[in-house]
C-alpha positions as CSV (number, residue, x, y, z in Angstrom):
1,M,-226.4,-77.2,-44.8
2,T,-228.8,-76.6,-42.0
3,P,-227.8,-76.3,-38.2
4,K,-229.2,-79.9,-37.5
5,Q,-227.1,-81.3,-40.4
6,T,-224.0,-79.4,-39.2
7,L,-224.6,-80.9,-35.6
8,K,-225.0,-84.3,-37.2
9,Q,-221.7,-83.9,-39.0
10,I,-219.7,-82.9,-35.9
11,N,-221.1,-86.0,-34.0
12,E,-220.0,-88.3,-37.1
13,L,-216.6,-86.7,-37.1
14,T,-216.0,-87.5,-33.5
15,Q,-217.4,-91.1,-33.6
16,A,-215.3,-91.7,-36.5
17,L,-212.2,-90.5,-34.9
18,V,-212.9,-92.4,-31.8
19,G,-213.7,-95.4,-33.6
20,L,-210.6,-95.3,-35.8
21,S,-208.6,-95.0,-32.5
22,L,-207.3,-91.6,-33.7
23,S,-208.5,-89.8,-30.6
24,N,-208.4,-90.7,-27.0
25,E,-210.2,-87.7,-25.5
26,Q,-213.3,-85.9,-26.6
27,N,-216.2,-83.6,-25.7
28,F,-219.4,-84.2,-27.8
29,P,-220.9,-81.0,-28.9
30,T,-223.4,-78.9,-27.0
31,T,-225.9,-76.5,-28.3
32,Q,-227.5,-73.1,-27.3
33,G,-230.7,-71.7,-28.7
34,K,-233.1,-73.1,-31.3
35,P,-232.3,-74.3,-35.0
36,K,-234.9,-71.9,-36.4
37,A,-233.7,-68.9,-34.4
38,A,-230.4,-68.1,-32.9
39,F,-228.4,-71.4,-32.5
40,E,-224.9,-72.1,-31.6
41,I,-222.9,-75.2,-31.6
42,S,-219.8,-75.6,-29.5
43,V,-218.7,-77.4,-26.5
44,S,-219.4,-76.9,-22.9
45,T,-215.9,-75.6,-22.2
46,A,-215.9,-73.1,-25.1
47,A,-215.5,-70.1,-23.0
48,G,-211.8,-71.0,-22.5
49,M,-211.2,-70.5,-26.3
50,S,-210.5,-66.8,-26.0
51,V,-207.2,-67.5,-24.8
52,A,-206.3,-68.4,-28.4
53,L,-206.4,-65.0,-29.4
54,K,-204.3,-63.6,-26.8
55,N,-200.6,-62.4,-27.3
56,L,-199.1,-65.4,-25.6
57,A,-196.4,-67.9,-26.5
58,Y,-198.1,-70.7,-28.5
59,R,-196.9,-73.2,-25.8
60,D,-198.8,-71.3,-23.2
61,I,-202.0,-71.1,-25.4
62,Y,-202.0,-74.7,-26.1
63,G,-201.4,-75.5,-22.4
64,E,-204.4,-73.4,-21.4
65,L,-206.7,-74.9,-23.9
66,E,-205.6,-78.3,-22.8
67,K,-206.2,-77.7,-19.2
68,A,-209.5,-76.2,-19.8
69,R,-210.4,-79.1,-22.0
70,C,-211.5,-76.6,-24.6
71,F,-211.7,-78.9,-27.6
72,N,-213.9,-81.2,-29.4
73,I,-211.3,-83.9,-30.1
74,K,-207.9,-84.5,-28.6
75,M,-205.9,-86.5,-31.1
76,L,-203.4,-89.3,-29.8
77,D,-200.4,-87.1,-30.5
78,G,-202.0,-84.4,-28.3
79,A,-203.2,-82.1,-31.1
80,L,-206.6,-80.3,-30.2
81,V,-209.4,-80.0,-32.7
82,S,-212.1,-77.4,-31.9
83,L,-215.2,-76.5,-34.0
84,R,-217.8,-73.7,-33.3
85,Y,-220.8,-72.7,-35.5
86,R,-223.4,-70.1,-35.2
87,F,-226.5,-69.8,-37.0
88,L,-229.4,-67.3,-37.2
89,A,-232.8,-68.4,-38.7
90,G,-231.3,-71.5,-40.2
91,V,-228.5,-69.5,-42.0
92,I,-224.8,-69.9,-40.9
93,R,-223.5,-66.5,-39.6
94,E,-220.1,-67.5,-38.1
95,H,-217.8,-70.5,-37.7
96,S,-214.3,-71.0,-36.0
97,L,-212.8,-74.4,-36.8
98,A,-209.2,-74.8,-35.3
99,Y,-206.4,-77.3,-35.1
100,F,-203.8,-76.8,-32.3
101,P,-200.9,-79.4,-32.7
102,S,-199.1,-80.3,-29.5
103,P,-196.1,-78.0,-29.1
104,D,-194.0,-80.7,-27.7
105,L,-193.3,-83.7,-30.0
106,E,-190.0,-84.7,-28.4
107,H,-191.2,-87.8,-26.9
108,F,-192.2,-89.0,-30.4
109,Q,-189.1,-87.7,-32.2
110,N,-186.5,-89.0,-29.8
111,E,-187.6,-92.5,-29.8
112,P,-189.4,-92.9,-33.2
113,E,-189.1,-96.6,-33.3
114,I,-191.7,-96.9,-30.6
115,Y,-194.3,-95.1,-32.9
116,L,-193.5,-96.1,-36.3
117,E,-195.7,-99.2,-36.3
118,D,-198.7,-97.0,-35.4
119,E,-200.1,-95.2,-38.5
120,I,-201.2,-92.1,-36.2
121,Y,-197.7,-91.4,-35.4
122,A,-195.9,-91.9,-38.7
123,D,-196.3,-88.4,-39.7
124,V,-195.2,-86.7,-36.6
125,V,-191.9,-88.5,-35.9
126,A,-189.6,-86.6,-38.0
127,K,-187.3,-84.2,-36.2
128,N,-187.8,-81.3,-38.8
129,I,-191.4,-81.0,-38.1
130,V,-192.5,-77.5,-36.6
131,P,-196.1,-77.7,-35.1
132,F,-198.2,-74.7,-35.9
133,P,-201.9,-73.8,-35.4
134,I,-204.3,-73.4,-38.4
135,R,-207.9,-71.8,-38.2
136,F,-210.7,-71.6,-40.6
137,D,-212.8,-68.6,-39.8
138,F,-216.1,-67.4,-41.3
139,S,-218.3,-64.4,-40.5
140,D,-221.1,-62.8,-42.6
141,D,-220.6,-59.6,-40.8
142,K,-220.5,-56.9,-43.6
143,E,-218.7,-54.4,-41.2
144,K,-215.9,-56.9,-40.7
145,F,-215.6,-57.8,-44.4
146,V,-213.0,-56.1,-46.4
147,D,-212.6,-57.5,-50.0
148,V,-209.2,-59.4,-50.3
149,D,-207.9,-58.1,-46.8
150,H,-210.7,-59.7,-44.6
151,P,-212.7,-62.2,-46.5
152,Y,-215.9,-63.6,-45.3
153,S,-214.3,-67.0,-45.0
154,H,-210.4,-67.4,-44.6
155,L,-207.7,-69.6,-43.4
156,T,-205.2,-68.2,-40.8
157,L,-201.9,-70.1,-40.4
158,G,-199.5,-70.0,-37.5
159,Q,-201.6,-67.2,-35.4
160,Y,-200.3,-64.5,-37.9
161,K,-202.5,-61.4,-37.2
162,N,-202.9,-60.6,-40.8
163,C,-202.8,-64.0,-42.5
164,R,-206.2,-64.3,-43.9
165,I,-206.1,-66.6,-47.0
166,P,-209.6,-66.5,-48.8
167,V,-211.5,-69.7,-48.7
168,C,-214.3,-70.3,-51.1
169,S,-217.0,-70.7,-48.6
170,P,-217.7,-71.7,-45.0
171,L,-216.4,-75.3,-44.2
172,G,-218.4,-78.1,-43.0
173,P,-217.3,-80.4,-40.0
174,L,-216.5,-83.4,-42.3
175,A,-214.6,-81.4,-44.8
176,F,-212.6,-79.7,-42.1
177,G,-211.8,-83.2,-40.4
178,G,-210.9,-84.5,-43.9
179,F,-208.5,-81.6,-44.4
180,I,-206.9,-82.2,-41.1
181,L,-206.4,-85.9,-41.6
182,R,-205.3,-85.7,-45.2
183,N,-202.7,-83.2,-44.5
184,F,-201.3,-83.9,-41.0
185,Y,-202.1,-87.6,-40.6
186,N,-201.9,-88.8,-44.1
187,T,-200.5,-92.3,-43.4
188,A,-203.6,-92.9,-41.2
189,F,-205.8,-91.1,-43.9
190,R,-204.8,-93.4,-46.5
191,K,-205.3,-96.5,-44.4
192,F,-208.7,-95.4,-43.1
193,S,-210.1,-93.2,-45.9
194,D,-212.9,-95.8,-46.9
195,R,-214.0,-95.7,-43.3
196,F,-214.0,-92.0,-42.9
197,P,-217.5,-90.3,-43.3
198,T,-217.9,-87.9,-46.3
199,S,-221.0,-85.8,-47.2
200,K,-222.1,-83.8,-50.3
201,L,-223.6,-81.3,-48.2
202,G,-222.0,-77.8,-47.9
203,F,-222.4,-74.0,-47.7
204,A,-222.8,-71.4,-50.4
205,N,-219.8,-69.8,-51.9
206,T,-218.9,-66.3,-50.2
207,I,-215.5,-65.8,-52.2
208,T,-215.5,-62.6,-54.3
209,A,-214.4,-62.1,-57.9
210,K,-211.3,-60.1,-56.6
211,E,-210.4,-62.9,-54.1
212,R,-210.5,-65.4,-57.0
213,K,-207.8,-63.4,-58.7
214,I,-205.2,-64.0,-55.8
215,Q,-204.1,-67.3,-54.0
216,H,-207.0,-68.8,-52.4
217,V,-208.4,-72.1,-51.1
218,V,-211.0,-74.2,-52.7
219,L,-212.1,-77.2,-50.6
220,G,-214.7,-79.8,-51.4
221,V,-217.8,-80.3,-49.0
């Protein structure tokens, strides 16, 4: 997938979630550099994303990100979706794709009858739900890579420092968006799946033979 194709997919994802009334706030992507040289896709507020790596309570991290509007998409339940890609000479070098659910779902869970008629809320009204962040990271930096322990492409759950579940390849924007909708907004996904954009474009596999022998994630494009 090229830088321009990646940018196009981010715009398609954003437009789809707005058009399906699943998002009520959004920041369309901004770019730095040139697609055939050093090229980065993020949002104008991306500098605030560093707070996500700090040793703070999740509620405080979420609050800072929301206050700084450091997201591409804010879902109707308050979840923040962030995408950043970096390319060099047309080749992907790095990405960080994050989902930060709202840490406060009490207003949904205490009065579920208000929300049950709206598909976007059907999966967040149960009182036993525990919101936790997820992040898909990729870096082709060979100095950071450690086979199995620090895969080129990996999934981190719940901000655990050493949680790096191997992922088969870097993840495209539409594949990431589909993963979020299917797993966290399944009621809405089933209703709107025929209207959600898909693509056959993807990135080359980066998973190693050793990583394939342990639990790992395989995602379609």
